[in-house]
C-alpha positions, 0 to 999 in steps of 0.5 A: 343823222337823227330822226324824230316825229312831231306832235302831228306825225311829221317825220323830222330829220336832224342831219349831221351838219345840223348837229355839228352846228349845234355843237359848234355855234351853241355849245352851251345847249348841247346838254339839251340835245336829248330833249329835242324829240320831247320838244317836237313830240309835245311842244309847249308852243309852236310859232311860224317863223318869218321865213317861208316853210319854217316853224319854231317849236318851243319846250320848257327845259328847266324850272327857270323858264328856259325854253328850247327852240327847235327851228324846222324847215318843212319842204314837200319831200322832207322836214329837217332841223335848221338849228336848236338853242335855248332862250327865255323868250318865245318869239 
């Protein structure tokens, strides 16, 4: 399990299951796993998700304009990463 702190000081967990999801469902983005902490700590953009208590953090990963989207579920007792993947659009 990995642990991060976002720009507002919120502790966010990446469970082993979430990391396995990244490796299995988004293998092309595994190379960005070391950037998750940077995106959470200094996001370029933070947007609400349509789902309750879910927030999307975005950070640029290269000069092509590609963004890393880190989706976080915030509950009263814990915040955890739902998924991580690259995209060219923040939405």
